[in-house]
C-alpha positions in Angstrom: -124.1 49.8 -50.9 -121.7 52.7 -50.0 -121.9 56.0 -51.7 -118.5 55.3 -53.5 -119.9 51.9 -54.8 -123.0 53.6 -56.1 -120.9 56.3 -57.9 -118.6 53.6 -59.5 -121.6 51.5 -60.6 -123.4 54.7 -62.0 -120.3 55.7 -63.9 -119.9 52.2 -65.3 -123.5 52.2 -66.4 -123.1 55.6 -68.0 -120.1 54.4 -69.9 -122.0 51.3 -71.1 -124.9 53.6 -72.3 -122.4 55.8 -74.1 -120.8 52.8 -75.8 -124.3 51.6 -76.8 -125.2 55.1 -78.3 -122.0 55.2 -80.2 -122.3 51.7 -81.5 -125.7 52.3 -82.8 -124.9 55.5 -84.8 -126.8 55.5 -88.0 -129.1 52.7 -86.7 -132.5 53.4 -85.1 -132.2 51.8 -81.7 -134.5 52.0 -78.6 -132.7 52.6 -75.3 -134.5 53.2 -72.1 -132.7 54.9 -69.2 -134.2 55.5 -65.7 -132.6 57.8 -63.2 -133.8 58.2 -59.6 -130.9 60.4 -58.6 -131.1 64.1 -59.2 -127.4 64.5 -59.6 -127.3 61.8 -62.3 -130.3 63.2 -64.1 -128.0 65.6 -66.0 -126.1 62.7 -67.3 -129.2 61.0 -68.6 -130.2 64.2 -70.2 -126.9 64.5 -71.9 -127.2 61.0 -73.2 -130.8 61.7 -74.4 -129.5 64.8 -76.3 -126.8 62.7 -78.0 -129.5 60.2 -79.1 -131.5 63.0 -80.6 -128.4 64.4 -82.4 -127.6 60.9 -83.8 -131.2 60.4 -84.9 -131.5 63.9 -86.7 -128.0 63.4 -88.4 -129.2 59.9 -89.5 -132.4 61.1 -91.0 -130.9 64.0 -93.1 
C-alpha cells in the first residue's frame, strides 16, 4: 500500500471515529483505537480527549 493510500485510509478512519464520537454524545460508549504510526498518535490523543470531554459533560 502506498503512503498516499495509507494517509487516505487513516483520514477516513479518523473521520469515522469522529462521527462515532459525535453520534454517541450523551451515551456511554466504549471505543477502542489503536495507532502504530507516531504521526497519527496525536490524532488518537485528540479523539481520546474529546471522549473525556463528552463523558465529563454527560456526568455533570
